[in-house]
PyMOL Python script that loads the backbone (N, CA, C, O; Angstrom):
from pymol import cmd

cmd.read_pdbstr("""\
ATOM      1  N   MET A   1      78.264  88.473 150.931  1.00  0.00           N
ATOM      2  CA  MET A   1      79.063  89.115 149.830  1.00  0.00           C
ATOM      3  C   MET A   1      79.849  87.929 149.329  1.00  0.00           C
ATOM      4  O   MET A   1      80.550  87.368 150.171  1.00  0.00           O
ATOM      5  N   THR A   2      79.852  87.446 148.082  1.00  0.00           N
ATOM      6  CA  THR A   2      80.666  86.357 147.513  1.00  0.00           C
ATOM      7  C   THR A   2      81.710  87.006 146.703  1.00  0.00           C
ATOM      8  O   THR A   2      81.542  88.003 146.001  1.00  0.00           O
ATOM      9  N   THR A   3      83.013  86.225 146.898  1.00  0.00           N
ATOM     10  CA  THR A   3      84.093  86.835 146.426  1.00  0.00           C
ATOM     11  C   THR A   3      84.360  85.915 144.865  1.00  0.00           C
ATOM     12  O   THR A   3      84.477  84.696 144.990  1.00  0.00           O
ATOM     13  N   GLU A   4      84.429  86.382 143.745  1.00  0.00           N
ATOM     14  CA  GLU A   4      84.671  85.537 142.585  1.00  0.00           C
ATOM     15  C   GLU A   4      85.754  84.837 142.665  1.00  0.00           C
ATOM     16  O   GLU A   4      86.676  85.284 143.347  1.00  0.00           O
ATOM     17  N   LYS A   5      85.908  83.468 141.930  1.00  0.00           N
ATOM     18  CA  LYS A   5      87.006  82.889 141.930  1.00  0.00           C
ATOM     19  C   LYS A   5      87.378  82.973 140.360  1.00  0.00           C
ATOM     20  O   LYS A   5      86.639  83.240 139.412  1.00  0.00           O
ATOM     21  N   SER A   6      88.843  82.641 140.383  1.00  0.00           N
ATOM     22  CA  SER A   6      89.289  82.648 139.019  1.00  0.00           C
ATOM     23  C   SER A   6      90.132  81.405 138.864  1.00  0.00           C
ATOM     24  O   SER A   6      90.718  80.994 139.866  1.00  0.00           O
ATOM     25  N   GLN A   7      90.260  80.752 137.699  1.00  0.00           N
ATOM     26  CA  GLN A   7      90.977  79.726 137.605  1.00  0.00           C
ATOM     27  C   GLN A   7      92.347  79.933 137.189  1.00  0.00           C
ATOM     28  O   GLN A   7      92.645  80.860 136.436  1.00  0.00           O
ATOM     29  N   ARG A   8      93.172  79.131 137.632  1.00  0.00           N
ATOM     30  CA  ARG A   8      94.560  79.562 137.394  1.00  0.00           C
ATOM     31  C   ARG A   8      95.397  78.228 137.137  1.00  0.00           C
ATOM     32  O   ARG A   8      94.940  77.105 137.350  1.00  0.00           O
ATOM     33  N   THR A   9      96.743  78.500 136.627  1.00  0.00           N
ATOM     34  CA  THR A   9      97.308  77.408 136.432  1.00  0.00           C
ATOM     35  C   THR A   9      98.676  77.616 136.982  1.00  0.00           C
ATOM     36  O   THR A   9      99.154  78.746 136.879  1.00  0.00           O
ATOM     37  N   CYS A  10      99.387  76.645 137.568  1.00  0.00           N
ATOM     38  CA  CYS A  10     100.512  76.892 138.142  1.00  0.00           C
ATOM     39  C   CYS A  10     101.698  76.457 137.305  1.00  0.00           C
ATOM     40  O   CYS A  10     101.369  75.885 136.265  1.00  0.00           O
ATOM     41  N   SER A  11     102.980  76.589 137.506  1.00  0.00           N
ATOM     42  CA  SER A  11     103.883  76.512 136.802  1.00  0.00           C
ATOM     43  C   SER A  11     104.144  75.099 136.323  1.00  0.00           C
ATOM     44  O   SER A  11     104.722  74.856 135.263  1.00  0.00           O
ATOM     45  N   ASN A  12     103.637  74.083 137.248  1.00  0.00           N
ATOM     46  CA  ASN A  12     103.587  72.609 137.083  1.00  0.00           C
ATOM     47  C   ASN A  12     102.600  72.377 136.729  1.00  0.00           C
ATOM     48  O   ASN A  12     102.285  71.297 137.227  1.00  0.00           O
ATOM     49  N   GLY A  13     101.600  72.863 135.933  1.00  0.00           N
ATOM     50  CA  GLY A  13     100.450  72.597 135.293  1.00  0.00           C
ATOM     51  C   GLY A  13      99.103  72.534 135.847  1.00  0.00           C
ATOM     52  O   GLY A  13      98.064  72.495 135.188  1.00  0.00           O
ATOM     53  N   HIS A  14      99.235  72.526 137.393  1.00  0.00           N
ATOM     54  CA  HIS A  14      97.956  72.147 138.080  1.00  0.00           C
ATOM     55  C   HIS A  14      97.190  73.493 137.955  1.00  0.00           C
ATOM     56  O   HIS A  14      97.624  74.645 137.945  1.00  0.00           O
ATOM     57  N   GLN A  15      95.675  72.914 137.845  1.00  0.00           N
ATOM     58  CA  GLN A  15      94.797  73.820 137.410  1.00  0.00           C
ATOM     59  C   GLN A  15      93.974  73.799 138.899  1.00  0.00           C
ATOM     60  O   GLN A  15      93.695  72.730 139.443  1.00  0.00           O
ATOM     61  N   TYR A  16      93.628  75.098 139.478  1.00  0.00           N
ATOM     62  CA  TYR A  16      93.057  75.485 140.558  1.00  0.00           C
ATOM     63  C   TYR A  16      92.121  76.670 140.552  1.00  0.00           C
ATOM     64  O   TYR A  16      92.278  77.401 139.574  1.00  0.00           O
ATOM     65  N   TRP A  17      91.269  77.004 141.332  1.00  0.00           N
ATOM     66  CA  TRP A  17      90.559  78.258 141.569  1.00  0.00           C
ATOM     67  C   TRP A  17      91.100  78.993 142.783  1.00  0.00           C
ATOM     68  O   TRP A  17      91.522  78.329 143.730  1.00  0.00           O
ATOM     69  N   LYS A  18      91.116  80.311 142.817  1.00  0.00           N
ATOM     70  CA  LYS A  18      91.366  81.176 143.876  1.00  0.00           C
ATOM     71  C   LYS A  18      90.486  82.536 143.756  1.00  0.00           C
ATOM     72  O   LYS A  18      90.024  83.053 142.740  1.00  0.00           O
ATOM     73  N   SER A  19      90.396  82.967 145.159  1.00  0.00           N
ATOM     74  CA  SER A  19      89.329  83.991 145.232  1.00  0.00           C
ATOM     75  C   SER A  19      90.197  85.161 145.675  1.00  0.00           C
ATOM     76  O   SER A  19      89.659  86.262 145.795  1.00  0.00           O
ATOM     77  N   SER A  20      91.722  84.987 145.973  1.00  0.00           N
ATOM     78  CA  SER A  20      92.473  85.929 146.221  1.00  0.00           C
ATOM     79  C   SER A  20      93.666  86.033 145.499  1.00  0.00           C
ATOM     80  O   SER A  20      93.873  85.093 144.733  1.00  0.00           O
ATOM     81  N   ASP A  21      94.554  86.968 145.535  1.00  0.00           N
ATOM     82  CA  ASP A  21      95.796  87.382 144.581  1.00  0.00           C
ATOM     83  C   ASP A  21      96.950  86.452 145.084  1.00  0.00           C
ATOM     84  O   ASP A  21      98.083  86.507 144.604  1.00  0.00           O
ATOM     85  N   CYS A  22      96.570  85.556 146.126  1.00  0.00           N
ATOM     86  CA  CYS A  22      98.020  84.805 146.406  1.00  0.00           C
ATOM     87  C   CYS A  22      98.279  83.894 145.395  1.00  0.00           C
ATOM     88  O   CYS A  22      97.431  83.331 144.702  1.00  0.00           O
ATOM     89  N   PRO A  23      99.448  83.773 145.338  1.00  0.00           N
ATOM     90  CA  PRO A  23     100.117  83.075 143.777  1.00  0.00           C
ATOM     91  C   PRO A  23     100.315  81.722 144.233  1.00  0.00           C
ATOM     92  O   PRO A  23     100.628  80.911 143.361  1.00  0.00           O
ATOM     93  N   VAL A  24     100.182  81.253 145.578  1.00  0.00           N
ATOM     94  CA  VAL A  24     100.332  79.908 146.076  1.00  0.00           C
ATOM     95  C   VAL A  24      99.666  78.809 145.470  1.00  0.00           C
ATOM     96  O   VAL A  24      98.493  78.727 145.836  1.00  0.00           O
ATOM     97  N   CYS A  25     100.051  77.885 144.615  1.00  0.00           N
ATOM     98  CA  CYS A  25      99.104  76.783 144.260  1.00  0.00           C
ATOM     99  C   CYS A  25      98.740  75.788 145.225  1.00  0.00           C
ATOM    100  O   CYS A  25      99.671  75.073 145.596  1.00  0.00           O
ATOM    101  N   PRO A  26      97.686  75.584 145.689  1.00  0.00           N
ATOM    102  CA  PRO A  26      97.006  74.511 146.754  1.00  0.00           C
ATOM    103  C   PRO A  26      97.606  73.176 146.531  1.00  0.00           C
ATOM    104  O   PRO A  26      98.087  72.484 147.428  1.00  0.00           O
ATOM    105  N   ILE A  27      97.545  72.835 145.191  1.00  0.00           N
ATOM    106  CA  ILE A  27      98.170  71.252 145.153  1.00  0.00           C
ATOM    107  C   ILE A  27      99.637  71.191 145.219  1.00  0.00           C
ATOM    108  O   ILE A  27     100.256  70.164 145.496  1.00  0.00           O
ATOM    109  N   CYS A  28     100.124  72.235 144.977  1.00  0.00           N
ATOM    110  CA  CYS A  28     101.888  72.245 145.103  1.00  0.00           C
ATOM    111  C   CYS A  28     102.243  72.127 146.572  1.00  0.00           C
ATOM    112  O   CYS A  28     103.133  71.384 146.985  1.00  0.00           O
ATOM    113  N   GLU A  29     101.440  72.958 147.386  1.00  0.00           N
ATOM    114  CA  GLU A  29     101.266  73.046 148.472  1.00  0.00           C
ATOM    115  C   GLU A  29     101.231  71.937 149.271  1.00  0.00           C
ATOM    116  O   GLU A  29     102.131  71.767 150.093  1.00  0.00           O
ATOM    117  N   LYS A  30     100.312  71.135 149.157  1.00  0.00           N
ATOM    118  CA  LYS A  30      99.671  69.750 149.698  1.00  0.00           C
ATOM    119  C   LYS A  30     100.621  68.650 149.227  1.00  0.00           C
ATOM    120  O   LYS A  30     100.857  67.695 149.968  1.00  0.00           O
ATOM    121  N   ASN A  31     101.138  68.749 148.090  1.00  0.00           N
ATOM    122  CA  ASN A  31     102.553  67.984 147.892  1.00  0.00           C
ATOM    123  C   ASN A  31     104.099  67.878 147.973  1.00  0.00           C
ATOM    124  O   ASN A  31     105.010  67.210 147.484  1.00  0.00           O
ATOM    125  N   LYS A  32     103.901  68.935 148.887  1.00  0.00           N
ATOM    126  CA  LYS A  32     105.442  69.488 149.208  1.00  0.00           C
ATOM    127  C   LYS A  32     105.632  68.441 150.546  1.00  0.00           C
ATOM    128  O   LYS A  32     104.898  68.266 151.519  1.00  0.00           O
ATOM    129  N   SER A  33     106.638  67.962 150.255  1.00  0.00           N
ATOM    130  CA  SER A  33     107.247  66.922 151.635  1.00  0.00           C
ATOM    131  C   SER A  33     108.247  67.328 151.977  1.00  0.00           C
ATOM    132  O   SER A  33     109.095  67.803 151.222  1.00  0.00           O
ATOM    133  N   LEU A  34     108.368  67.187 153.517  1.00  0.00           N
ATOM    134  CA  LEU A  34     109.663  67.431 154.158  1.00  0.00           C
ATOM    135  C   LEU A  34     110.446  66.320 154.270  1.00  0.00           C
ATOM    136  O   LEU A  34     111.597  66.366 154.703  1.00  0.00           O
ATOM    137  N   GLY A  35     109.813  65.172 153.854  1.00  0.00           N
ATOM    138  CA  GLY A  35     110.649  63.790 153.979  1.00  0.00           C
ATOM    139  C   GLY A  35     110.199  63.057 155.376  1.00  0.00           C
ATOM    140  O   GLY A  35     110.502  61.887 155.611  1.00  0.00           O
ATOM    141  N   ASP A  36     109.634  63.668 156.046  1.00  0.00           N
ATOM    142  CA  ASP A  36     109.296  62.631 157.281  1.00  0.00           C
ATOM    143  C   ASP A  36     108.046  62.780 157.897  1.00  0.00           C
ATOM    144  O   ASP A  36     107.677  63.924 158.162  1.00  0.00           O
ATOM    145  N   ASP A  37     107.347  61.847 158.166  1.00  0.00           N
ATOM    146  CA  ASP A  37     106.006  61.657 158.532  1.00  0.00           C
ATOM    147  C   ASP A  37     105.651  62.772 159.768  1.00  0.00           C
ATOM    148  O   ASP A  37     104.554  63.329 159.810  1.00  0.00           O
ATOM    149  N   VAL A  38     106.512  62.977 160.574  1.00  0.00           N
ATOM    150  CA  VAL A  38     106.132  63.714 161.493  1.00  0.00           C
ATOM    151  C   VAL A  38     106.335  65.188 161.367  1.00  0.00           C
ATOM    152  O   VAL A  38     105.760  65.992 162.102  1.00  0.00           O
ATOM    153  N   LEU A  39     107.229  65.550 160.346  1.00  0.00           N
ATOM    154  CA  LEU A  39     107.132  66.886 160.019  1.00  0.00           C
ATOM    155  C   LEU A  39     106.496  67.428 159.127  1.00  0.00           C
ATOM    156  O   LEU A  39     106.531  68.629 158.858  1.00  0.00           O
ATOM    157  N   ASN A  40     105.647  66.313 158.409  1.00  0.00           N
ATOM    158  CA  ASN A  40     104.281  66.643 157.502  1.00  0.00           C
ATOM    159  C   ASN A  40     103.175  66.885 158.162  1.00  0.00           C
ATOM    160  O   ASN A  40     102.323  67.560 157.582  1.00  0.00           O
ATOM    161  N   LYS A  41     102.934  66.452 159.389  1.00  0.00           N
ATOM    162  CA  LYS A  41     102.224  66.687 160.277  1.00  0.00           C
ATOM    163  C   LYS A  41     101.939  68.104 160.931  1.00  0.00           C
ATOM    164  O   LYS A  41     100.890  68.493 161.445  1.00  0.00           O
ATOM    165  N   LEU A  42     103.164  68.786 160.776  1.00  0.00           N
ATOM    166  CA  LEU A  42     103.207  70.294 161.455  1.00  0.00           C
ATOM    167  C   LEU A  42     102.488  71.206 160.676  1.00  0.00           C
ATOM    168  O   LEU A  42     102.236  71.099 159.475  1.00  0.00           O
ATOM    169  N   ALA A  43     102.169  72.127 161.448  1.00  0.00           N
ATOM    170  CA  ALA A  43     101.359  73.288 160.927  1.00  0.00           C
ATOM    171  C   ALA A  43     101.689  73.998 159.556  1.00  0.00           C
ATOM    172  O   ALA A  43     102.897  74.199 159.430  1.00  0.00           O
ATOM    173  N   ALA A  44     100.912  74.429 158.494  1.00  0.00           N
ATOM    174  CA  ALA A  44     101.708  74.965 157.573  1.00  0.00           C
ATOM    175  C   ALA A  44     102.936  76.049 157.709  1.00  0.00           C
ATOM    176  O   ALA A  44     103.906  76.043 156.951  1.00  0.00           O
ATOM    177  N   PRO A  45     102.753  76.976 158.779  1.00  0.00           N
ATOM    178  CA  PRO A  45     103.819  78.008 158.885  1.00  0.00           C
ATOM    179  C   PRO A  45     104.948  77.369 159.497  1.00  0.00           C
ATOM    180  O   PRO A  45     106.076  77.833 159.326  1.00  0.00           O
ATOM    181  N   ALA A  46     104.729  76.245 160.264  1.00  0.00           N
ATOM    182  CA  ALA A  46     106.190  75.700 160.557  1.00  0.00           C
ATOM    183  C   ALA A  46     106.743  74.880 159.595  1.00  0.00           C
ATOM    184  O   ALA A  46     107.960  74.697 159.591  1.00  0.00           O
ATOM    185  N   LYS A  47     105.822  74.214 158.549  1.00  0.00           N
ATOM    186  CA  LYS A  47     106.581  73.974 157.386  1.00  0.00           C
ATOM    187  C   LYS A  47     107.293  74.596 156.687  1.00  0.00           C
ATOM    188  O   LYS A  47     108.426  74.258 156.343  1.00  0.00           O
ATOM    189  N   ARG A  48     106.655  75.696 156.354  1.00  0.00           N
ATOM    190  CA  ARG A  48     107.041  76.874 155.306  1.00  0.00           C
ATOM    191  C   ARG A  48     108.346  77.337 156.198  1.00  0.00           C
ATOM    192  O   ARG A  48     109.293  77.604 155.458  1.00  0.00           O
ATOM    193  N   ALA A  49     108.602  77.479 157.419  1.00  0.00           N
ATOM    194  CA  ALA A  49     109.648  78.057 158.274  1.00  0.00           C
ATOM    195  C   ALA A  49     110.880  77.191 157.964  1.00  0.00           C
ATOM    196  O   ALA A  49     112.001  77.690 157.856  1.00  0.00           O
ATOM    197  N   LEU A  50     110.565  75.486 157.782  1.00  0.00           N
ATOM    198  CA  LEU A  50     111.540  74.584 157.559  1.00  0.00           C
ATOM    199  C   LEU A  50     112.219  74.850 156.285  1.00  0.00           C
ATOM    200  O   LEU A  50     113.411  75.058 156.060  1.00  0.00           O
ATOM    201  N   ALA A  51     111.197  74.800 155.492  1.00  0.00           N
ATOM    202  CA  ALA A  51     111.348  74.667 154.013  1.00  0.00           C
ATOM    203  C   ALA A  51     112.142  75.924 153.598  1.00  0.00           C
ATOM    204  O   ALA A  51     113.052  75.784 152.781  1.00  0.00           O
ATOM    205  N   ASN A  52     111.876  77.074 154.076  1.00  0.00           N
ATOM    206  CA  ASN A  52     112.875  78.228 153.852  1.00  0.00           C
ATOM    207  C   ASN A  52     113.994  78.033 154.381  1.00  0.00           C
ATOM    208  O   ASN A  52     114.885  78.641 153.787  1.00  0.00           O
ATOM    209  N   ALA A  53     114.399  77.334 155.409  1.00  0.00           N
ATOM    210  CA  ALA A  53     115.581  77.293 156.129  1.00  0.00           C
ATOM    211  C   ALA A  53     116.200  76.068 155.457  1.00  0.00           C
ATOM    212  O   ALA A  53     117.212  75.642 156.015  1.00  0.00           O
ATOM    213  N   GLY A  54     115.816  75.469 154.447  1.00  0.00           N
ATOM    214  CA  GLY A  54     116.475  74.424 153.740  1.00  0.00           C
ATOM    215  C   GLY A  54     116.572  73.038 154.685  1.00  0.00           C
ATOM    216  O   GLY A  54     117.516  72.252 154.600  1.00  0.00           O
ATOM    217  N   ILE A  55     115.512  72.885 155.538  1.00  0.00           N
ATOM    218  CA  ILE A  55     115.565  71.657 156.605  1.00  0.00           C
ATOM    219  C   ILE A  55     114.418  70.880 155.740  1.00  0.00           C
ATOM    220  O   ILE A  55     113.255  71.258 155.597  1.00  0.00           O
ATOM    221  N   GLY A  56     115.106  69.539 155.123  1.00  0.00           N
ATOM    222  CA  GLY A  56     113.993  68.664 154.645  1.00  0.00           C
ATOM    223  C   GLY A  56     114.005  67.434 155.193  1.00  0.00           C
ATOM    224  O   GLY A  56     112.886  67.382 155.703  1.00  0.00           O
ATOM    225  N   PRO A  57     114.604  66.285 155.448  1.00  0.00           N
ATOM    226  CA  PRO A  57     114.727  65.140 156.022  1.00  0.00           C
ATOM    227  C   PRO A  57     114.900  65.670 157.632  1.00  0.00           C
ATOM    228  O   PRO A  57     115.361  66.787 157.862  1.00  0.00           O
ATOM    229  N   LEU A  58     114.522  64.842 158.606  1.00  0.00           N
ATOM    230  CA  LEU A  58     114.700  65.001 160.023  1.00  0.00           C
ATOM    231  C   LEU A  58     116.317  65.233 160.415  1.00  0.00           C
ATOM    232  O   LEU A  58     116.725  65.929 161.344  1.00  0.00           O
ATOM    233  N   SER A  59     117.147  64.451 159.442  1.00  0.00           N
ATOM    234  CA  SER A  59     118.606  64.771 159.823  1.00  0.00           C
ATOM    235  C   SER A  59     119.269  65.929 159.747  1.00  0.00           C
ATOM    236  O   SER A  59     120.438  66.134 160.073  1.00  0.00           O
ATOM    237  N   ASP A  60     118.309  66.855 159.208  1.00  0.00           N
ATOM    238  CA  ASP A  60     119.090  68.216 158.679  1.00  0.00           C
ATOM    239  C   ASP A  60     118.788  69.024 159.967  1.00  0.00           C
ATOM    240  O   ASP A  60     119.138  70.204 159.986  1.00  0.00           O
ATOM    241  N   PHE A  61     118.223  68.535 160.948  1.00  0.00           N
ATOM    242  CA  PHE A  61     117.915  69.525 162.277  1.00  0.00           C
ATOM    243  C   PHE A  61     119.358  69.380 163.114  1.00  0.00           C
ATOM    244  O   PHE A  61     119.606  70.127 164.061  1.00  0.00           O
ATOM    245  N   SER A  62     120.210  68.422 162.700  1.00  0.00           N
ATOM    246  CA  SER A  62     121.660  68.417 163.355  1.00  0.00           C
ATOM    247  C   SER A  62     122.335  69.302 163.012  1.00  0.00           C
ATOM    248  O   SER A  62     123.252  69.499 163.809  1.00  0.00           O
ATOM    249  N   LYS A  63     122.321  70.229 161.829  1.00  0.00           N
ATOM    250  CA  LYS A  63     122.858  71.309 161.520  1.00  0.00           C
ATOM    251  C   LYS A  63     122.550  72.567 162.300  1.00  0.00           C
ATOM    252  O   LYS A  63     123.285  73.555 162.288  1.00  0.00           O
ATOM    253  N   PHE A  64     121.715  72.496 162.801  1.00  0.00           N
ATOM    254  CA  PHE A  64     121.124  73.692 163.660  1.00  0.00           C
ATOM    255  C   PHE A  64     121.030  73.563 165.114  1.00  0.00           C
ATOM    256  O   PHE A  64     120.891  72.435 165.587  1.00  0.00           O
ATOM    257  N   THR A  65     121.086  74.526 165.833  1.00  0.00           N
ATOM    258  CA  THR A  65     120.917  74.220 167.435  1.00  0.00           C
ATOM    259  C   THR A  65     119.512  74.629 167.619  1.00  0.00           C
ATOM    260  O   THR A  65     118.912  75.402 166.873  1.00  0.00           O
ATOM    261  N   GLU A  66     118.946  73.952 168.857  1.00  0.00           N
ATOM    262  CA  GLU A  66     117.815  74.166 169.219  1.00  0.00           C
ATOM    263  C   GLU A  66     117.128  75.464 169.093  1.00  0.00           C
ATOM    264  O   GLU A  66     116.036  75.633 168.549  1.00  0.00           O
ATOM    265  N   ASN A  67     118.022  76.555 169.762  1.00  0.00           N
ATOM    266  CA  ASN A  67     117.717  77.660 169.615  1.00  0.00           C
ATOM    267  C   ASN A  67     117.305  78.261 168.437  1.00  0.00           C
ATOM    268  O   ASN A  67     116.273  78.918 168.299  1.00  0.00           O
ATOM    269  N   GLU A  68     118.380  77.947 167.344  1.00  0.00           N
ATOM    270  CA  GLU A  68     118.149  78.528 165.975  1.00  0.00           C
ATOM    271  C   GLU A  68     116.831  78.102 165.428  1.00  0.00           C
ATOM    272  O   GLU A  68     116.156  78.828 164.698  1.00  0.00           O
ATOM    273  N   VAL A  69     116.503  76.970 165.780  1.00  0.00           N
ATOM    274  CA  VAL A  69     115.187  76.473 165.238  1.00  0.00           C
ATOM    275  C   VAL A  69     113.952  77.082 165.969  1.00  0.00           C
ATOM    276  O   VAL A  69     113.050  77.622 165.329  1.00  0.00           O
ATOM    277  N   ALA A  70     113.938  76.988 167.211  1.00  0.00           N
ATOM    278  CA  ALA A  70     113.101  77.808 168.154  1.00  0.00           C
ATOM    279  C   ALA A  70     112.565  79.264 167.633  1.00  0.00           C
ATOM    280  O   ALA A  70     111.398  79.655 167.658  1.00  0.00           O
ATOM    281  N   ASP A  71     113.876  80.064 167.088  1.00  0.00           N
ATOM    282  CA  ASP A  71     114.017  81.392 167.002  1.00  0.00           C
ATOM    283  C   ASP A  71     112.984  81.562 165.133  1.00  0.00           C
ATOM    284  O   ASP A  71     112.458  82.603 164.739  1.00  0.00           O
ATOM    285  N   MET A  72     112.995  80.562 164.568  1.00  0.00           N
ATOM    286  CA  MET A  72     112.403  80.665 163.049  1.00  0.00           C
ATOM    287  C   MET A  72     110.658  81.128 163.294  1.00  0.00           C
ATOM    288  O   MET A  72     109.832  80.747 164.123  1.00  0.00           O
ATOM    289  N   HIS A  73     110.596  81.926 162.374  1.00  0.00           N
ATOM    290  CA  HIS A  73     109.237  82.470 162.369  1.00  0.00           C
ATOM    291  C   HIS A  73     108.424  81.565 161.676  1.00  0.00           C
ATOM    292  O   HIS A  73     108.534  81.297 160.479  1.00  0.00           O
ATOM    293  N   GLY A  74     107.406  80.989 162.648  1.00  0.00           N
ATOM    294  CA  GLY A  74     106.382  79.917 162.164  1.00  0.00           C
ATOM    295  C   GLY A  74     106.668  78.772 163.038  1.00  0.00           C
ATOM    296  O   GLY A  74     105.844  77.857 163.042  1.00  0.00           O
ATOM    297  N   ILE A  75     107.942  78.666 163.944  1.00  0.00           N
ATOM    298  CA  ILE A  75     107.979  77.621 164.668  1.00  0.00           C
ATOM    299  C   ILE A  75     107.621  77.920 166.129  1.00  0.00           C
ATOM    300  O   ILE A  75     108.216  78.806 166.742  1.00  0.00           O
ATOM    301  N   GLY A  76     106.702  77.222 166.658  1.00  0.00           N
ATOM    302  CA  GLY A  76     106.037  77.561 167.969  1.00  0.00           C
ATOM    303  C   GLY A  76     106.461  76.550 168.715  1.00  0.00           C
ATOM    304  O   GLY A  76     107.296  75.756 168.281  1.00  0.00           O
ATOM    305  N   PRO A  77     105.762  76.423 170.335  1.00  0.00           N
ATOM    306  CA  PRO A  77     106.140  75.568 170.874  1.00  0.00           C
ATOM    307  C   PRO A  77     105.794  74.291 170.584  1.00  0.00           C
ATOM    308  O   PRO A  77     106.549  73.335 170.760  1.00  0.00           O
ATOM    309  N   ASN A  78     104.428  74.203 170.042  1.00  0.00           N
ATOM    310  CA  ASN A  78     104.060  72.640 169.765  1.00  0.00           C
ATOM    311  C   ASN A  78     104.669  72.053 168.813  1.00  0.00           C
ATOM    312  O   ASN A  78     104.778  70.838 168.977  1.00  0.00           O
ATOM    313  N   ALA A  79     105.186  72.548 167.704  1.00  0.00           N
ATOM    314  CA  ALA A  79     106.015  72.345 166.666  1.00  0.00           C
ATOM    315  C   ALA A  79     107.617  72.045 166.895  1.00  0.00           C
ATOM    316  O   ALA A  79     108.236  71.249 166.189  1.00  0.00           O
ATOM    317  N   LEU A  80     108.193  72.771 167.954  1.00  0.00           N
ATOM    318  CA  LEU A  80     109.280  72.329 168.359  1.00  0.00           C
ATOM    319  C   LEU A  80     109.256  71.152 169.343  1.00  0.00           C
ATOM    320  O   LEU A  80     110.278  70.481 169.489  1.00  0.00           O
ATOM    321  N   GLU A  81     108.130  70.871 170.029  1.00  0.00           N
ATOM    322  CA  GLU A  81     108.105  69.656 170.700  1.00  0.00           C
ATOM    323  C   GLU A  81     107.935  68.500 170.091  1.00  0.00           C
ATOM    324  O   GLU A  81     108.607  67.551 170.495  1.00  0.00           O
ATOM    325  N   LYS A  82     106.988  68.304 168.966  1.00  0.00           N
ATOM    326  CA  LYS A  82     106.942  67.576 167.925  1.00  0.00           C
ATOM    327  C   LYS A  82     108.419  67.197 167.229  1.00  0.00           C
ATOM    328  O   LYS A  82     108.914  66.078 167.090  1.00  0.00           O
ATOM    329  N   ILE A  83     108.898  68.358 166.881  1.00  0.00           N
ATOM    330  CA  ILE A  83     110.347  68.076 165.988  1.00  0.00           C
ATOM    331  C   ILE A  83     111.655  67.267 167.110  1.00  0.00           C
ATOM    332  O   ILE A  83     112.497  66.421 166.808  1.00  0.00           O
ATOM    333  N   LYS A  84     111.394  67.904 168.385  1.00  0.00           N
ATOM    334  CA  LYS A  84     112.353  67.302 169.326  1.00  0.00           C
ATOM    335  C   LYS A  84     111.972  65.716 169.628  1.00  0.00           C
ATOM    336  O   LYS A  84     112.891  64.904 169.738  1.00  0.00           O
ATOM    337  N   ALA A  85     110.784  65.357 169.741  1.00  0.00           N
ATOM    338  CA  ALA A  85     110.356  64.203 169.842  1.00  0.00           C
ATOM    339  C   ALA A  85     110.685  63.135 168.889  1.00  0.00           C
ATOM    340  O   ALA A  85     111.067  61.989 169.127  1.00  0.00           O
ATOM    341  N   ALA A  86     110.437  63.800 167.615  1.00  0.00           N
ATOM    342  CA  ALA A  86     110.875  63.059 166.525  1.00  0.00           C
ATOM    343  C   ALA A  86     112.287  62.615 166.396  1.00  0.00           C
ATOM    344  O   ALA A  86     112.694  61.513 166.029  1.00  0.00           O
ATOM    345  N   MET A  87     113.046  63.789 166.805  1.00  0.00           N
ATOM    346  CA  MET A  87     114.459  63.895 166.803  1.00  0.00           C
ATOM    347  C   MET A  87     114.915  62.545 167.732  1.00  0.00           C
ATOM    348  O   MET A  87     115.649  61.609 167.416  1.00  0.00           O
ATOM    349  N   ALA A  88     114.319  62.766 168.779  1.00  0.00           N
ATOM    350  CA  ALA A  88     114.953  61.876 170.162  1.00  0.00           C
ATOM    351  C   ALA A  88     114.831  60.388 169.684  1.00  0.00           C
ATOM    352  O   ALA A  88     115.695  59.521 169.814  1.00  0.00           O
ATOM    353  N   ALA A  89     113.529  60.247 169.074  1.00  0.00           N
ATOM    354  CA  ALA A  89     112.875  58.728 168.508  1.00  0.00           C
ATOM    355  C   ALA A  89     114.185  58.032 167.623  1.00  0.00           C
ATOM    356  O   ALA A  89     114.598  56.885 167.797  1.00  0.00           O
ATOM    357  N   ASN A  90     114.590  58.772 166.882  1.00  0.00           N
ATOM    358  CA  ASN A  90     115.707  58.673 165.849  1.00  0.00           C
ATOM    359  C   ASN A  90     117.095  58.988 165.857  1.00  0.00           C
ATOM    360  O   ASN A  90     117.910  58.985 164.934  1.00  0.00           O
ATOM    361  N   GLY A  91     117.277  59.394 167.652  1.00  0.00           N
ATOM    362  CA  GLY A  91     118.489  58.975 167.654  1.00  0.00           C
ATOM    363  C   GLY A  91     119.278  60.377 167.135  1.00  0.00           C
ATOM    364  O   GLY A  91     120.484  60.312 166.896  1.00  0.00           O
ATOM    365  N   ILE A  92     118.693  61.389 167.005  1.00  0.00           N
ATOM    366  CA  ILE A  92     119.013  62.833 166.049  1.00  0.00           C
ATOM    367  C   ILE A  92     119.396  63.498 167.198  1.00  0.00           C
ATOM    368  O   ILE A  92     118.917  63.093 168.257  1.00  0.00           O
ATOM    369  N   SER A  93     120.225  64.514 167.211  1.00  0.00           N
ATOM    370  CA  SER A  93     120.140  65.740 168.117  1.00  0.00           C
ATOM    371  C   SER A  93     120.576  67.084 167.422  1.00  0.00           C
ATOM    372  O   SER A  93     121.205  67.081 166.364  1.00  0.00           O
ATOM    373  N   PHE A  94     120.255  68.075 167.991  1.00  0.00           N
ATOM    374  CA  PHE A  94     120.601  69.819 167.774  1.00  0.00           C
ATOM    375  C   PHE A  94     122.010  69.568 167.839  1.00  0.00           C
ATOM    376  O   PHE A  94     122.582  68.742 168.549  1.00  0.00           O
ATOM    377  N   SER A  95     122.618  70.560 166.827  1.00  0.00           N
ATOM    378  CA  SER A  95     124.083  70.859 166.826  1.00  0.00           C
ATOM    379  C   SER A  95     124.371  71.676 168.342  1.00  0.00           C
ATOM    380  O   SER A  95     123.532  72.290 169.001  1.00  0.00           O
ATOM    381  N   LYS A  96     125.474  71.523 168.585  1.00  0.00           N
ATOM    382  CA  LYS A  96     125.953  72.307 169.917  1.00  0.00           C
ATOM    383  C   LYS A  96     126.069  73.846 169.716  1.00  0.00           C
ATOM    384  O   LYS A  96     126.424  74.565 170.650  1.00  0.00           O
TER     385      LYS A  96
END
""", "prot")
cmd.dss("prot")
cmd.show_as("cartoon", "prot")
cmd.util.cbc("prot")
cmd.orient("prot")
């Protein structure tokens, strides 16, 4: 069974094809940047969780405790370890 795709245009003018009702533009999602290469390599759920929390560059993590970040929906053990390693490499620590 094939699902029909419809062409859409997002508010930024990107044209794309979708077969679901999901309103997310794949081009905008791909172009979103959290400011640091390590964060851009995280899985999509982790990137969305950080974006929803207002975390952009790596230095933003200093505003949060490790537990606050770990408790975010979408942040799993793998993402947390990558974040902690990047923070340590850049001399950044979580809030106490």
